[in-house]
GUBAMI-686726 format. One record per residue: chain; residue in one letter; x, y, z of N, C-alpha, C in turn. Coordinates in Angstrom, 2 decimals, m for minus. Each point is the difference from the previous one (the first is absolute). Layout:
(atom A, a, (X, Y, Z), (X, Y, Z), (X, Y, Z))
...
//
This chain:
(atom A, m, (m7.66, 9.46, m11.36), (m0.52, m0.49, 1.27), (0.80, m1.21, 0.47))
(atom A, g, (0.28, m0.92, m0.91), (0.75, m1.19, 0.37), (1.42, 0.32, 0.42))
(atom A, t, (0.61, 0.98, m0.66), (1.37, 0.39, 0.33), (0.07, 0.59, 1.40))
(atom A, i, (m0.98, 0.79, 0.35), (m0.04, 0.60, 1.34), (m0.14, m1.10, 1.05))
(atom A, l, (m0.84, m0.99, m0.25), (m0.16, m1.11, 0.93), (1.31, m0.77, 0.17))
(atom A, i, (0.71, m0.23, m1.07), (1.25, m0.74, 0.08), (1.05, 0.78, 0.78))
(atom A, v, (0.09, 1.30, m0.21), (0.96, 0.82, 0.74), (m0.33, m0.02, 1.49))
(atom A, i, (m1.27, 0.12, 0.35), (m0.41, m0.04, 1.40), (0.32, m1.35, 0.62))
(atom A, l, (m0.26, m1.08, m0.72), (0.30, m1.33, 0.53), (1.49, m0.23, 0.16))
(atom A, i, (0.81, 0.51, m0.91), (1.45, m0.12, 0.15), (0.47, 0.72, 1.26))
(atom A, l, (m0.54, 1.17, 0.24), (0.36, 0.74, 1.22), (m0.45, m0.75, 1.25))
(atom A, l, (m1.17, m0.64, m0.05), (m0.46, m0.79, 1.14), (0.87, m1.22, 0.24))
(atom A, v, (0.45, m0.64, m1.07), (0.89, m1.16, 0.14), (1.31, 0.43, 0.64))
(atom A, i, (0.55, 1.11, m0.44), (1.25, 0.50, 0.58), (m0.21, 0.37, 1.47))
(atom A, g, (m1.11, 0.62, 0.31), (m0.31, 0.36, 1.39), (m0.28, m1.19, 0.88))
(atom A, g, (m0.45, m1.11, m0.58), (m0.32, m1.19, 0.78), (1.16, m0.95, 0.20))
(atom A, l, (1.13, 0.26, m0.66), (1.17, m0.86, 0.20), (0.47, 0.12, 1.44))
(atom A, p, (0.41, m1.10, 0.61), (0.37, 0.03, 1.42), (1.40, 0.54, 0.26))
(atom A, v, (0.41, 1.04, m0.67), (1.31, 0.60, 0.25), (m0.13, 1.31, 0.76))
(atom A, f, (m1.20, 0.51, 0.11), (m0.22, 1.24, 0.73), (m0.39, m0.33, 1.45))
(atom A, p, (0.35, 0.85, 0.94), (m0.27, m0.30, 1.42), (m1.48, m0.26, 0.31))
(atom A, h, (m0.90, 0.70, m0.67), (m1.42, m0.16, 0.32), (m0.56, m1.33, m0.50))
(atom A, s, (0.70, m0.69, m0.91), (m0.56, m1.21, m0.58), (0.88, m1.24, 0.21))
(atom A, r, (0.96, 0.09, 0.90), (0.90, m1.14, 0.22), (m0.73, m1.23, 0.52))
(atom A, s, (m0.97, 0.16, 0.85), (m0.69, m1.16, 0.59), (m1.09, m0.56, m0.91))
(atom A, w, (m0.29, 0.63, m1.12), (m1.06, m0.46, m0.88), (0.42, m1.22, m0.81))
(atom A, g, (1.28, m0.16, m0.26), (0.45, m1.08, m0.87), (m0.23, 0.39, m1.46))
(atom A, y, (m0.06, m1.02, m0.86), (m0.16, 0.26, m1.43), (m1.46, m0.07, m0.45))
(atom A, g, (m0.92, m0.16, 0.92), (m1.43, m0.12, m0.35), (m0.56, 1.17, m0.78))
(atom A, p, (0.09, 1.23, 0.52), (m0.58, 1.14, m0.72), (0.62, 0.22, m1.38))
(atom A, s, (1.31, m0.10, m0.09), (0.62, 0.23, m1.30), (m0.29, m1.14, m0.96))
(atom A, g, (m0.17, m1.21, 0.53), (m0.35, m1.14, m0.86), (m1.38, 0.14, m0.58))
(atom A, i, (m0.95, 0.41, 0.83), (m1.38, 0.19, m0.47), (m0.05, 1.13, m1.02))
(atom A, l, (0.67, 1.11, 0.30), (0.01, 1.12, m0.95), (0.74, m0.36, m1.28))
(atom A, g, (1.01, m0.84, 0.11), (0.71, m0.46, m1.19), (m0.89, m0.82, m0.91))
(atom A, v, (m0.82, m0.86, 0.59), (m0.93, m0.81, m0.79), (m1.02, 0.89, m0.68))
(atom A, v, (m0.52, 0.99, 0.72), (m0.96, 0.93, m0.59), (0.66, 0.77, m1.15))
(atom A, l, (1.25, 0.39, 0.19), (0.73, 0.72, m1.05), (0.19, m0.87, m1.24))
(atom A, v, (0.33, m1.27, 0.19), (0.17, m0.90, m1.14), (m1.31, m0.18, m0.75))
(atom A, v, (m1.11, m0.17, 0.74), (m1.31, m0.15, m0.64), (m0.35, 1.25, m0.80))
(atom A, l, (0.24, 1.17, 0.57), (m0.29, 1.24, m0.72), (0.88, 0.17, m1.23))
(atom A, l, (1.26, m0.41, 0.10), (0.88, 0.08, m1.17), (m0.50, m0.92, m1.11))
(atom A, i, (m0.43, m1.20, 0.36), (m0.52, m0.93, m1.00), (m1.26, 0.57, m0.65))
(atom A, l, (m0.90, 0.55, 0.82), (m1.22, 0.59, m0.56), (0.32, 1.19, m0.89))
(atom A, l, (1.00, 0.79, 0.39), (0.39, 1.15, m0.82), (0.59, m0.45, m1.34))
(atom A, l, (0.82, m1.04, 0.03), (0.60, m0.50, m1.23), (m1.04, m0.64, m0.92))
(atom A, l, (m1.03, m0.60, 0.59), (m1.06, m0.60, m0.81), (m1.01, 1.03, m0.50))
(atom A, g, (0.09, 1.21, 0.50), (m0.90, 1.06, m0.46), (m1.34, 0.01, 0.70))
(atom A, k, (m0.09, m0.64, 1.16), (m1.26, m0.05, 0.74), (m0.21, 1.23, 0.87))
(atom A, i, (1.06, 0.76, 0.24), (m0.12, 1.22, 0.82), (0.12, 1.20, m0.92))
//
């Protein structure tokens, strides 16, 4: 379950990067927020909480 969540979040981070035409005006906000969520999930996964 945790691995599936991490893969989905990685895909969301890549999709939220402002290099694609649909997300150029967003800035780094969406990818930054998703990056923080990804780091928190990685820490929880490494600690065995997930």
